[in-house]
N, C-alpha and C positions, 0 to 999 in steps of 0.2 A: 311799497318798498323798492328802493333802487336796487338794480341788479348789482352783483357783486363786482362785475367787470368795470362798472362805473366808479367804484371806490378805489380800485387798484389797477394800475396800467398792466395790460396783457403783455406777455412775452412770447411772441409768435416765432421767435428764433429757437428758443428751447422747446417751446410747447406749440408747434404749428397747428395743432388740431383743437386744442381747447383754450390756449392762452394762459392756463393756470400754472402757478408755481406753488412752492411750499408757502409763500407769504399769503396767497390766496386761501389756502386751506386753514392757515392759522387765524386769518381775519374771521372766517366762517365760525370756527370754533369759539373765538372771542364773543361773537354775537350770540351763539347758543348758550354759552356760559352765562353771559350777562342777562339772557332772558330767564334762566332757571333761578339764579341766586335770590332775587327778591321773593320767590315763592317758598324759600326754605326757612323754616322756623329756627331762629338763631340759638334757642335753648336746647331744642331736641334734635335738630338736624332733619326734621321731617319735611319733605317736599309737598306743598299742596298746590297741584298744578290745575289750572283753570280748563274748562272745556267750553265749547260753543253752546250757549244756552238755548239757541234755537234748534239744535239738533237733539231732540228730546227722545227719540225712539231707542237709539242704541243703549244708553244707560240703563233702560228698563229691561233690556234683553240680556244683560250680562249675567252668565251663569258661573263663570269662573273668573271674576275680575282679579286683576294684579293687586290692586290696592295700593296703600301708602309704601309697603315694602318694596314693591316692583318699581315704583317712582324713585325711591331712594337708590335701589340697586343699579338701575340703568343710568341715572344721572350721576351716580358715583363714578362710573367709567368715564363719562364725559369730563368730569373734573380731573381724573387722572390723565386723561389725554392731554388736557390743557397744561397741567403741571409738568408733564414729561416733555411737551413741545417747547415750553418757555423757561422751565426751571424756576417758575415763580409760583407762589401760593396766594398772591393777590392779584386783583385786576382793576383797572380804571373804573370808577363809578361805584365800587363796593367797598365799604369801610370795615372789612373784616378779613380773616384768614381763611381761605377755602379749605385748607387741610383740617384746620381746627374744627371747623363747621361739620365736615363730613366724618371727622372722628366722633363727634358727638352723635352723629347719626349712627355710626357703628355701634355705640353703646346702646342706643335706643333699640336697634334691630338685632343685635346679637347677644344681648344679655338676657338670660332666661327670666330674670325677676322683673323685666319690663314688660308692661301689658302689650306692647307692640311686637313682642317676640313671637315668631312662628318658625319652628325648627324646619318645616318643609319648604320654606321660601327665603328669599333675600340673599342668594349667594351666587346666582348664575353669572352676573356681570360684576359683582363686588370682588369675586376672586380674581377676575382679570384686572380689575382696578388695583388690587393690592400688589399683584405681580408686576404691573406696569410701573408702579411707583412704591416700592418697598420702603424707601426711607420715610415717607409720610404716613403710610397706611399699614405698615407692619412694625418696622424698627421704632416708629414714633408713638406706638400704643404703650400704655402703662401695663404692668404685669397682670392686673385684674382683667383688663379688656382682652389682652392676648389669651388669657385662660378662657374667657367667655367665648372669644372667637373660635378657639380650638374645639371646645365642647360643641358649639353649634355646627361647625363644619363636620365634625365626626358624626354628629347625628344626621345632618343633611344627605350625606352620601347613602344613607339607608331609606330615604324617602321612597315611597312607592313609585315605580316607574315601569314603562314597557319598553320593549325592544324598539327604540326609535331615537330620534336626535337627543331626547332627554337623558339617555345614558351618559352622554358627554357632559351634561350639566352636573351629574353626580360625580363624575371623575375629575373635573377641574380642580376641586378643593384639595385633591391629594398633594398638589404642588405647594400649597399653603400650609397644609398640615405637616408636611416634611420640614418646612422651614420653622415651624413652631415646635418640632420635636414631639408632636402629639401622637398618641396611639390611634390607629384606625385600621379598618379591615382592608388591606392592601390587596389581598388575594381576590376578594370579591371584585375589586375594580380592575385587576388584571383580566378576570373574566369578562367584565364589561367591555374592555378593549377588543377582545377577540369577537364579542358579539357585534360590536360596531362594524368591524371589518367584514363580518359575514353579510352585512347589508349591501356590500358593494355589488353593482350589476355591470360594471364594465364601462369603458369609454369615458372614465373619470367620474361616473355618476353613481351616487347611492340611492337606493329607494328608502323612503323614510319609515322603514320598519312596519310597525303596527298600523301607522297611519296609511301606508301603502302608496305614497304620492312621490312623484318626481317634480320638484318645485324648487324655490329659492332656499329652502333648508338645506340643499346641497351646498349653497354658498355661505349662508350665515349660521349654519349649524355644523356640518361635517367638516368642510374645508377649514372653517374658522377655528374649531376646537381641536381638531387634529394637529394643526400647526402650532396653536397655543400650547398644546401638550408637548409637542417636539421642542418648542422653545424652552419651556420652564421645567421639564421633567427628564432628567438625564437617563434614569433607568429605562423609561419608555422610549427615549430617543435611541438608545443603544439597541433596543429590540425591534423597533418598528419604523425607524427613520427611512431605510431603503424602500419599504413597502409604500409609505406615505409618499415619498418622492415620486415612485412609479405611478401611483394613482393621480397625483397632482399633475404630472406631466401630461397624462391623457386628458385631464379635465381642462388644462390650459390650451389644448388644441381646439376645444370646442368653444371656449369662453369668448374669443373674439368675434363669434358669430351672434352673441347673445345681446349686443347693444347696437342701437342705431347711431347714426353719425352724430346726433345731438346729445348722445350719452345715455338716452333712455333705455332701460332694460326691457326685454320681453316680459310683460306683466302677467305671467301665469302663476296661479297658486294663491295661497292664503297669506296673511300677515303682511301684506304689501305696504302697510304703514311704516314698516321698518326702512323703507326707501333706500338710502345709499349703504345700508348694511349689505347690500347685494355685492359689494366689493370687499367685504370684510376678510374673505378667504385670500384675496390678493394681497391685502396688507399683511395679514399674518404669515403668509408664505414668504414674504420678504423678510419678515422678523425671524423666522426659523432657519432661513438660508436654504430651503429645500426647493425653492421655485426654480423651474427650468425656463421661465418666461424672460425675454428680453425686458430689462427694467423700464425702458421707454415705452414699451407696449403696455406694461402693467400700470404705469402712471397715466398713460392715455386713457385707459379704460376706467381707472379710479377717478381721475379728475373729470373725465367726461360725465360720469354718473353723478358725482357730487354737484357739478355745475348744473346738470339738468334739473335736479330737484330744487336747487337753491334758486335758480332763475325762474322756475315755475311756482315759486310762492310757498315752499314747504314751511318757512318760518311765518307764523301768523302775525297779525297786528298785536296780539298779546305777547309776542316775543318768544313763543313756544313752538315745539313740534307737536302737532296734534294728530289725532286719528285721521287718516286721508291718505292720498297718493301725492298728487302735486301739491295742492293746498288742503286745507281741512275738508274732509268729506266723510261723514259717518257711515255713508252706505258702503264704504270699502271695508269697514271693521267687521270682526267676528264677536262672538259671545264672550271672548276673553280679552277684547281690545280696550283696556282702561287707559286712563290718561298718561300713565307712565310707559305704556307699551311702545310708543314710537321712538323712544330713546334707545331702543336697540340699535337704532342708527348710529349710535356712538362707536360701535364695533367697526363701522366703515371708515372710521377716522384715525385708527390706530397707527397708520403709516407715519403720522407725526411723531412717533416715538423713534423713528429712524433719524439718525443724525443728518444734518443738512448737507453733508458731503456724501451721503449714500447715493450709489448709482440710481436708486429709484427717484431721487430729486434731481440728479445732474445729467442723466442720459437724456438725449433728444427723444421726443415722443416718436413713436412709431405707429403706423395706421392699423386700425381694426378693419375687419372685412367690409364694413359699410362705408369706409372712407374712400374707397377706390371704385372707379366706374366699372359698371358691369354687375352681373349676378353670380353669387357664389353659394354653394351649398355645402352642408355638413351633415352626415347621416349619423345619428347617435342611437344606435341599436340598443345599447344598454339602458337607455331611458325611453326608448320607443317613440322617438320623435325625429323630425327633420328640420334643420335650421336653414334658413335662406337669408343671406345678405344681399340687399339690392343698393349698390352704391349710387345708382342714378337717383333713386328716391331717398336714399339716406336711412333706410328702414331695415329692421331685423325681424324676421317672422318665423314662428315655429308651427310646424304641422304636427298635431298631436295624433299619433297612430294608436298607441296604447296608453291607457291611464287607470290604473286599478285603485285610485284614491278611495280609501274606505268610507269617509264620512259623507255619503251622498245626500243625506237629508238636511245637513247643517252648513253653515259657513259659505253658502251660495256656491256649493261645489259645481253645480251645473254651469254657472258662468265663468268660474275661476279655473276648472279643471277639464271639463268634458267638451268644450268646444272643439271644432275640427282644427281651429288655428288661432294663434295669438300674434299681435304685432306691437313692436315698440312704439309705433307712430299712431295707432288707431285706438288703443284701449278697447273698452267693451261696455255694454249696458249692465246695470245692476239694479236690484230691487231692495237692497238692504237686508241685514240679517233676518231671517225668518220670512222673507218675501216669496212670492210665487216664482215658479220656474219660468224661464224664458226659452223661446225657440231660436233666439239670435245665435248664429254661428253652430247650429246643431241640427241633425236630422231628427224626425219624430215619427211615432207609430201610434195608431189609434184604432180601436174596434168600431167606434161610433162617429168619428170626426169631431167630437166635442171634448172628450178627455184624453189628454195627450201623455205619452211617455216620450221624453227626450234623451238623447244620447247619454248614457251613463255607463260607466265602467267599460269603455271600448277596449277590445283586445286586438293586438297587433297580429295579423296573419301573414303579411309580407311587407317589407320595407326596403327601399333603396332611395338614392338621392332625388329621384324624380316621381316615384310612384309608390303608393302605399295601399294595403288593403286592411280594413279594420272591420270588426263586427261587435255589435252590442245586443243585449237581450232586453226585451221589453219589461220583464218582471221586476227588475231591481228599481226601476222608475215608477211602475204602476202595477201593484200586486194583482196577480191573476191574469195579466196580459201575456198571451203566448207569442211566440215568434221572435225573430231577431232582424236586425237591419245590417245588411253588408254594404260597405261603402268602398269603392275604389277611388282614390283621390290622386289626381295628377298635379304635381306641384310645377306650374308654368313659371317662366320668367315674369310674367304679369298675371297674378291671380291664381286660381285654382278651378279645376273641373272635378266635380264630385258626381260619380255614377253610382246610384244606390237602388237597392231593392230589399224586399222583406222575405223571410222564409217561413211564415206561419202556414198553417195547413188550410186556412181559409183567408178570404180577402181582407185587406187592411187598408186604412187610409195612411197616406204617407205626407210628410211635409219636410221642408228644409228652410233654415233661416240663414240669411247672409250677414255680412259684417255690419255692426252698428256704427253709426255716425255720432258725433258729439254735436249737441245743440246748445246754444246759449239759452239761459233761462228766458222763457217766453217766445222763443224762436220756433216757428212752424217749419217743418221740413219741406223742402222743395221736392215734389215727386213728378217724375217724368216716365210715362209709360208708352210703349210702342210695341205692338205685337207681343212676343214672348220675352220682352226686356223691360226691366224696371230699374230706374235710378232714383235713389233717396239721397238727398244732399242737404248740407247746411252751409253756412258761410265759411266753414273751415274744412269740410271734408265731403266726399262723395262715396256712395257705395252702389255697386251695380249687380244685379242678378239677371242672367239670361238663360232661359230654358232652351236646351239644345235638343234633347230627345225626349219624347213622352211615350212612344210606342202605343198609341192609341188612347192614352189616358188623358182625361181633361183635368185642368186644375186652374187656380186662380193665383195671380201675383198680387200682393198687398203690401202696403207700407204700415209697419207696426210702430206705434209710438210708445215710449216707456217714460212715464212721469214719476217723479218722487212720491214715495208713499208718505203718509202722514208722519211727522216727526223727523223726516230726512229732508235735506235740502236739495240732494243731487240724485240722478239716476244713471250717471256715466262715470266711469273710472276717473276721468279727467276733471270732472265737475260739469255742472249743467244737466241737461236732459239728453235722451237718446232716441233714435229711431233706426229701423233697419227694414230691408226688403225680406219678403218671405213668400214661399210658394206652398200651396195646400192643395192636395188632390180633391176633385170635386165629388169622386166616388171611390169606394174601396177598391183596391187593386188586387189582382191574383198574385200569388207568390212568383217571384222571379221576374215580374214586370218591371223593367229598368227606367229610371228617370235620371237624366244627365242635366246638370246645371253648371254654368260658369259663374263664379263670384269673384270680385275684386273690390278694393277700396283703396283710397289714398287721401292724404292731406292735399288740399288744392295747391298749397305752396310747392309740393313735390311733383304733382301731376294734375294739371288744371282741367283736363277733360277725361271723363270715364273711358275706360278701356272696352274694347270689344272682344267677344269670345274668338280665339284663334281658329283658323281653318284646319290646322293639324297640331300635332303635339300630343294628342290623345286619341284613343280609339275606343269607342264605346262598345263596338261589336267584339273586340278583342277581350273585353272584360266579362263576358258571360260565364266563362269557365275559370274565373280566377281562383287561386288556391284558397 
């Protein structure tokens, strides 16, 4: 597929960092719409989205699939974005009216007498679509469909939910119900709003409630919906606008550190097949008018993220967004990632509802942290992480100090949440839903040297811009295993030094895994070992691990390869295979015996030669009595 910049001329005067303008965004939306429409049944409005038939494992592992109603719900928002941007309900190459087609779908999924009706589903994105284009999807409905829609939404707000981002799903229909003049339990939703705000942890970040995670749901859940509610609900705006503005201002101070120079976000957490939904909060805060961010900076982040995924093949040969990250990759998915799930990315496109003369489109792009030479750091104590933007490599990196994400046994939480660090440029190794745990990027503890517990539920004990102390217990990862692992991490300009030890009453084996590199399919890793240093490389990347201090402990450096499991095509977030360096102690170590390792990795295009451990910038001896 040709890159988008080949189809439209870049504007490097208005957009010196991405070249993208509103026309580029619109051309992408047109391609996305044109890919979906042939899949939508003309009578029922039901989208039947294809999947990669070679990726057979994930469909069998789905426990909570979104189904046809999710495919309709999320593509409905895509169609609303297109209509809002163009003022048209037709598109070249399709001999029908898009609004008519999706009104038929609304009858299918919102009328209780239809077999596809499910009162618990089908409203999360549809409410956003209705509010974005009321003339077509609210005023344009007949009385019977309006009544059906009102009954459905009045039920939907009572669907079972926990205190997490899904509270916002239940709140958004209030804006449509008010427009319909329907009766509903407003007092309950007022309580929901207060419960959402109670999940705020500072520095612009929410914890995802019951899920207990710090991840992209802060972007495409909390920031998105809070600003959508501020845009469409005057009562809540009058009560909460200043609080939302304050939270968002803090969030916007950290956000420019989250993206690499190429626009790629730091890929920490689940649901990453939502791709450029990572900038949905940026778009909705422009709609609400409550953003404190320079509009040129906002567009630089949003256009960069959109361009990153577009030019890395997010649109498949089938013309669809499919489960994956860059391109299709079922190893990225969770047990709820159905064919319609990736179209949550539509939320990242709502900036097209802003008029062409809005400052978001007319202000010159401003640089993000990774655009400028040098290294910059941002400590987010509220989310228990440190961000580092390296303008020389064009990379954004997150050091995860504390991560209480609840679901430790599903969704590949070990790879997606519990690694010591994540990088916009490097990705990580995956085994696919239900696959085995990996040591990559994590410390490990074992009683026998064969069965391992890896870093799970780390707790932050100390954190600043250059140094962090974290601790995790063995038992959540391996039942019955006593002891914890304490790690002092030094965030250097190039790489990290991790000094770690265990606290069990008896000796334990220890291990640590380094950064994973992406391998092409069939590519063997290049492994170079010299003394206490191991480099694992591919044609695209290198990863280095260097043992600095062992304090009498013996150990072995190895290169671990991760091949795709049966039914999956890939074992790396970016596609292809993966490999990483790992150190394992040769014998159990007494409590308090410290191991110090230096780790780093990079794309060869950004740093051709592996780095070496620094002579200073960290102090192992000084870490003995860390708090």
